[in-house]
C-alpha positions in Angstrom: -16.7 36.8 10.6 -16.4 33.1 10.1 -19.7 31.1 10.0 -19.8 27.4 10.6 -22.3 25.3 8.8 -24.5 23.3 11.2 -24.6 19.5 10.7 -21.6 19.7 8.4 -20.0 16.4 7.4 -16.3 15.8 8.0 -14.1 15.8 4.9 -13.6 12.3 3.5 -11.1 13.0 0.7 -8.7 10.4 1.9 -6.7 8.6 -0.8 -8.2 5.4 -2.1 -6.3 2.1 -2.3 -4.6 1.5 -5.7 -4.0 -2.2 -5.2 -6.6 -5.0 -4.7 -6.5 -7.9 -2.4 -4.8 -10.8 -4.2 -2.7 -8.6 -6.5 1.1 -9.3 -6.8 3.4 -6.4 -6.0 7.0 -5.8 -5.3 8.8 -3.3 -3.0 10.1 -0.3 -4.8 13.9 -0.2 -5.0 15.6 2.6 -3.0 18.8 4.3 -3.8 21.8 2.6 -2.1 19.9 -0.6 -1.3 19.8 -3.9 -3.1 17.1 -4.2 -5.7 14.9 -7.2 -4.6 13.2 -7.6 -8.0 12.8 -11.4 -7.4 10.9 -10.9 -4.1 7.2 -10.7 -4.9 4.4 -10.1 -2.4 0.7 -10.7 -2.4 -1.7 -8.1 -1.1 -3.5 -9.9 1.8 -5.6 -7.0 3.1 -6.1 -3.2 2.9 -5.4 -1.1 6.0 -6.3 2.5 6.9 -4.4 5.5 5.6 -1.2 6.4 7.4 0.5 9.8 6.8 -1.6 10.3 3.6 -0.7 6.9 2.1 -3.0 3.8 2.1 -1.5 0.8 3.9 -1.5 -2.9 3.0 -0.7 -6.2 4.7 1.5 -8.2 2.3 3.1 -11.6 2.3 5.8 -13.3 0.3 5.8 -17.1 -0.3 9.5 -17.2 0.9 8.7 -15.7 4.3 6.7 -17.1 7.2 5.4 -13.7 8.3 3.4 -10.8 6.9 4.5 -7.2 6.5 2.7 -3.9 6.7 3.7 -1.2 4.3 2.3 2.0 2.8 1.3 2.2 -0.9 4.2 4.6 -1.7 6.6 1.7 -1.1 4.9 -0.7 -3.5 4.7 -1.1 -7.3 2.7 -3.5 -9.4 4.7 -6.6 -10.4 4.7 -6.6 -14.2 5.2 -10.3 -14.6 4.3 -12.3 -11.4 5.8 -15.5 -12.9 9.2 -14.0 -13.2 
């Protein structure tokens, strides 16, 4: 027999965000696509988890719009000045 605990709290083991607001990141290169190593983005805000991966709102100085992407598509920019 299965017993349910009364007043049980829902599980909150969602992944935490790896990057902080203001950090400089770049999009990970993907096989078969051009490597955009020069395109750097700044983390503008943290968004909720989607499909098990935290999301971020990011912006490049070369673009007039912001993007939304998941953490698994980003990597820390080693040298933001490059």
